[in-house]
C-alpha positions as CSV (number, residue, x, y, z in Angstrom):
1,M,-73.4,-150.0,-54.4
2,Q,-69.9,-149.4,-55.2
3,K,-68.9,-145.7,-55.7
4,F,-65.4,-144.9,-57.2
5,I,-64.0,-142.0,-58.9
6,C,-61.9,-141.9,-62.7
7,S,-59.4,-139.9,-63.3
8,G,-56.3,-139.4,-65.2
9,I,-53.6,-136.9,-66.4
10,P,-55.9,-134.8,-69.4
11,K,-55.6,-136.1,-72.9
12,S,-55.1,-139.6,-71.5
13,G,-58.7,-141.3,-72.7
14,T,-60.6,-140.0,-70.1
15,T,-63.3,-139.6,-71.7
16,F,-63.1,-142.5,-73.7
17,L,-63.1,-144.7,-69.9
18,Q,-66.4,-142.4,-68.6
19,R,-68.1,-142.9,-71.7
20,A,-67.4,-146.4,-71.8
21,L,-68.2,-146.8,-68.1
22,N,-71.4,-145.4,-68.7
23,Y,-72.7,-147.6,-71.5
24,H,-72.6,-150.2,-69.1
25,P,-76.0,-150.8,-67.7
26,E,-75.0,-151.4,-64.6
27,I,-73.1,-148.5,-64.0
28,N,-73.9,-144.4,-63.5
29,C,-70.9,-141.8,-64.7
30,P,-71.8,-139.0,-65.8
31,P,-69.2,-136.5,-67.9
32,E,-66.6,-134.7,-65.6
33,H,-67.0,-133.0,-63.1
34,D,-64.8,-130.2,-61.5
35,F,-64.1,-131.1,-57.9
36,R,-60.9,-127.8,-57.6
37,K,-63.7,-125.0,-58.8
38,L,-66.6,-126.5,-56.1
39,L,-64.2,-126.1,-53.3
40,I,-62.6,-122.6,-54.5
41,G,-66.3,-121.9,-55.0
42,L,-66.9,-123.0,-51.2
43,N,-64.1,-121.5,-49.8
44,E,-65.0,-118.0,-51.5
45,L,-68.4,-118.3,-50.1
46,A,-67.5,-119.3,-46.6
47,I,-64.8,-116.3,-46.5
48,S,-67.8,-113.6,-47.5
49,Y,-69.9,-115.3,-45.3
50,N,-67.5,-115.0,-42.2
51,K,-66.8,-110.9,-43.5
52,R,-70.5,-110.3,-43.3
53,L,-71.0,-112.3,-39.7
54,S,-67.8,-110.9,-38.3
55,L,-68.9,-106.9,-39.3
56,I,-72.8,-107.5,-37.6
57,S,-71.1,-109.4,-35.0
58,R,-68.9,-106.1,-33.9
59,E,-71.5,-103.9,-34.5
60,M,-73.3,-105.6,-31.6
61,G,-70.2,-105.8,-30.1
62,L,-70.1,-109.8,-30.1
63,E,-67.5,-112.1,-31.0
64,P,-68.8,-113.9,-34.2
65,S,-69.8,-117.6,-34.9
66,I,-68.0,-117.7,-38.5
67,F,-67.0,-121.1,-40.5
68,K,-64.0,-122.7,-40.0
69,E,-62.0,-124.3,-42.4
70,S,-62.9,-128.0,-41.6
71,F,-66.5,-126.9,-42.2
72,V,-66.1,-126.0,-46.0
73,V,-63.6,-129.5,-46.2
74,D,-66.3,-131.6,-45.0
75,T,-69.4,-130.2,-47.1
76,F,-66.8,-130.1,-49.9
77,Y,-67.0,-133.8,-49.8
78,E,-70.0,-134.6,-48.7
79,I,-71.7,-132.7,-52.1
80,I,-69.1,-135.2,-53.8
81,N,-70.7,-138.1,-52.3
82,K,-74.2,-136.9,-52.6
83,F,-73.2,-136.5,-56.7
84,L,-72.1,-140.2,-56.3
85,D,-75.7,-141.4,-54.5
86,V,-77.7,-143.1,-57.4
87,N,-81.4,-144.6,-56.3
88,E,-82.0,-146.6,-59.3
89,K,-82.2,-150.2,-58.5
90,K,-80.0,-151.5,-61.6
91,I,-77.3,-149.3,-60.7
92,K,-74.5,-151.2,-58.5
93,A,-71.7,-148.9,-59.3
94,S,-71.5,-144.7,-59.1
95,G,-68.7,-142.8,-60.6
96,L,-68.0,-139.6,-61.1
97,N,-65.0,-138.3,-63.2
98,D,-63.0,-135.7,-62.1
99,N,-59.2,-134.8,-63.6
100,N,-57.4,-132.4,-62.5
101,F,-58.4,-132.1,-58.4
102,T,-58.7,-135.9,-57.9
103,I,-54.9,-136.3,-59.5
104,R,-53.2,-134.2,-57.2
105,N,-55.4,-135.1,-54.2
106,A,-56.4,-139.0,-54.2
107,R,-54.9,-139.8,-51.1
108,Q,-57.4,-137.1,-49.3
109,I,-60.2,-138.2,-51.4
110,L,-59.2,-141.8,-50.5
111,E,-59.2,-140.7,-46.6
112,N,-62.7,-138.7,-46.6
113,L,-65.0,-140.8,-48.9
114,D,-65.4,-144.2,-49.1
115,V,-64.8,-145.2,-52.9
116,K,-62.4,-146.7,-54.9
117,I,-60.8,-144.8,-58.0
118,L,-59.6,-145.5,-60.9
119,F,-56.8,-144.4,-63.5
120,I,-56.2,-144.4,-67.1
121,I,-53.0,-143.6,-68.2
122,R,-51.3,-142.9,-71.7
123,N,-48.3,-142.8,-73.2
124,P,-46.6,-139.4,-72.7
125,I,-45.8,-138.6,-76.3
126,D,-49.2,-138.9,-77.2
127,T,-50.8,-137.4,-74.4
128,A,-48.4,-134.6,-75.0
129,L,-49.1,-134.5,-78.8
130,S,-52.9,-135.0,-77.9
131,Q,-52.5,-131.7,-75.2
132,W,-50.5,-129.4,-78.2
133,E,-53.1,-130.2,-80.7
134,H,-56.0,-129.5,-78.2
135,K,-54.9,-126.4,-76.6
136,L,-54.1,-125.0,-79.9
137,R,-57.6,-125.9,-80.6
138,I,-59.1,-123.9,-77.7
139,Y,-57.4,-121.2,-78.5
140,K,-57.9,-120.8,-82.1
141,S,-61.4,-121.3,-81.4
142,R,-61.6,-119.0,-78.2
143,F,-58.4,-116.9,-78.2
144,E,-57.7,-117.6,-74.4
145,S,-54.0,-117.1,-74.0
146,K,-53.8,-119.1,-71.1
147,E,-54.3,-122.1,-73.4
148,I,-51.6,-121.0,-75.6
149,E,-49.0,-120.3,-73.0
150,P,-47.4,-123.3,-72.2
151,L,-46.8,-124.2,-75.7
152,I,-44.2,-121.2,-75.9
153,F,-40.5,-121.3,-75.3
154,D,-37.9,-118.5,-76.0
155,G,-40.7,-116.5,-77.2
156,K,-42.2,-118.9,-80.0
157,L,-44.2,-122.1,-80.3
158,D,-42.1,-125.3,-79.9
159,R,-44.1,-128.5,-80.0
160,D,-40.4,-130.5,-79.2
161,K,-39.8,-128.7,-76.6
162,F,-43.3,-128.8,-75.3
163,V,-43.6,-132.8,-75.3
164,I,-40.5,-133.2,-73.5
165,Q,-41.6,-131.2,-70.6
166,Q,-44.7,-132.8,-71.0
167,S,-43.1,-135.9,-70.1
168,K,-41.3,-134.8,-67.5
169,D,-45.1,-133.7,-65.8
170,W,-46.0,-137.2,-66.8
171,N,-43.5,-139.3,-64.8
172,Y,-44.1,-137.1,-61.8
173,L,-47.9,-137.4,-61.7
174,T,-48.0,-141.4,-63.0
175,K,-45.3,-141.8,-60.2
176,S,-47.6,-140.1,-57.7
177,L,-50.1,-142.4,-58.7
178,H,-48.0,-145.4,-59.1
179,D,-46.9,-145.3,-55.2
180,L,-50.6,-144.6,-54.6
181,A,-51.6,-148.0,-56.2
182,I,-49.1,-149.8,-54.6
183,M,-50.2,-148.4,-50.6
184,F,-53.6,-148.7,-51.4
185,P,-54.3,-152.1,-53.7
186,E,-57.7,-153.0,-53.2
187,D,-58.9,-149.0,-53.9
188,V,-56.7,-147.8,-56.5
189,R,-56.0,-149.3,-59.7
190,I,-54.4,-148.3,-62.9
191,I,-54.7,-149.3,-66.7
192,T,-53.4,-147.6,-69.7
193,Y,-55.5,-146.1,-72.4
194,E,-53.4,-148.6,-75.0
195,D,-55.1,-151.9,-73.2
196,L,-58.6,-149.9,-73.0
197,K,-58.0,-149.6,-77.1
198,L,-56.6,-152.5,-78.0
199,E,-57.8,-155.3,-75.6
200,T,-61.3,-153.4,-74.7
201,R,-63.0,-156.9,-74.1
202,K,-60.2,-158.2,-71.0
203,T,-59.9,-154.6,-70.0
204,L,-62.8,-154.0,-68.7
205,E,-63.2,-157.3,-67.5
206,S,-60.8,-156.6,-65.5
207,I,-62.4,-152.6,-64.0
208,L,-65.7,-154.7,-63.6
209,I,-63.8,-156.8,-61.5
210,F,-62.6,-154.3,-59.7
211,L,-65.6,-152.3,-58.9
212,G,-67.3,-155.8,-57.7
213,L,-69.4,-156.3,-60.4
214,K,-70.5,-159.6,-62.6
215,I,-68.7,-160.1,-65.9
216,N,-72.1,-160.1,-68.4
217,K,-70.8,-160.8,-72.1
218,K,-73.9,-158.8,-73.1
219,N,-73.6,-155.2,-70.9
220,I,-69.7,-156.0,-72.3
221,D,-70.6,-156.1,-75.9
222,Q,-72.8,-153.2,-75.5
223,V,-70.0,-150.8,-73.5
224,I,-68.0,-151.8,-77.0
225,Q,-69.9,-150.8,-79.6
226,L,-71.3,-147.7,-78.4
227,S,-68.4,-146.5,-76.7
228,S,-66.0,-146.6,-80.3
229,L,-64.6,-143.8,-81.5
230,E,-66.7,-143.4,-84.6
231,K,-69.9,-143.7,-82.4
232,M,-69.1,-141.3,-80.0
233,R,-67.7,-138.9,-82.5
234,Q,-71.0,-139.6,-84.6
235,N,-73.3,-138.4,-81.0
236,S,-71.1,-135.4,-80.7
237,S,-72.1,-131.8,-81.4
238,N,-68.1,-130.9,-81.6
239,K,-66.8,-133.8,-84.0
240,E,-63.0,-131.8,-83.4
241,F,-62.9,-133.4,-79.6
242,Y,-63.1,-137.0,-81.0
243,K,-60.4,-135.8,-84.0
244,T,-57.7,-138.5,-83.1
245,A,-57.2,-142.0,-81.1
246,R,-53.4,-142.1,-81.9
247,I,-50.9,-144.7,-80.4
248,N,-47.8,-144.2,-82.1
249,W,-45.7,-143.0,-79.7
250,G,-45.0,-140.0,-81.9
251,S,-44.1,-142.0,-84.5
252,N,-43.7,-139.8,-88.3
253,E,-44.9,-137.0,-85.8
254,I,-41.9,-135.7,-83.8
255,P,-37.8,-136.0,-84.5
256,K,-36.3,-139.3,-83.1
257,S,-34.2,-136.8,-80.8
258,T,-37.3,-135.5,-79.1
259,M,-38.7,-139.2,-78.9
260,S,-35.5,-140.5,-77.0
261,N,-35.1,-137.4,-74.9
262,S,-39.1,-137.6,-73.7
263,L,-38.7,-141.6,-73.1
264,Y,-35.6,-141.4,-70.9
265,Y,-37.2,-139.1,-68.5
266,C,-40.3,-141.6,-68.0
267,S,-38.2,-145.0,-68.4
268,E,-39.1,-146.5,-65.2
269,L,-42.6,-146.6,-65.4
270,L,-42.7,-146.8,-69.1
271,N,-40.8,-150.2,-68.1
272,I,-43.7,-151.2,-65.9
273,Y,-46.6,-150.3,-67.9
274,Y,-45.2,-150.8,-71.0
275,P,-42.8,-153.7,-70.9
276,K,-43.3,-154.6,-74.5
277,H,-42.6,-151.5,-76.4
């Protein structure tokens, strides 16, 4: 059974990718995990437990036998591997969806787990605009200041500056993924949200080949039907989560000057992944 992790910059279509893969009858890929929180939790547990062991040992005049950092890291990856273990015979590829930790620690994951990593990217402008809308929705519903802080420049909300800043971040992160894919061509694959949406069948076939699965038209038909935006919105308790699926590069939404500045910072990678744009 092939094990894999799918990931991407938030609002790049990671949910679409995860849902599409999970709808394939031979693939198991549950909703998003949070590897970062898991690692932090294990570290906090080890620190707390080590303090307890040290206290008891000092009282007894003994040297404490404490958890070492390597134990935490090894345990962290063992837990992830356990999540990937699926005993159903029909499952031929088992995956997990994680964004923030994976996109920044992909090489360490490859070095510690026998997995493949599938990244999805989306053009930087639409990614930024979706992030802007998502953070505003969360702030308005939960009043969490951390969500709105990245949107504020010089004391006020500024979508244009946010788009440009996010484009710089997009370039940095995508460059790291691109370099990783060159370094590990058999284990790392990058697809675009635009291809998954506009050339769904062809893109799904390329993913199946990457995961070592046979192409079956009936299975792909099922994935396409169940993973449509309309179907996912219909089945969700939070329909606002699936508000848009834009691929218009900010057209009629942001000034041309903002668009030009945004694309300037990403020009080299855009020529690779969006040569026709």
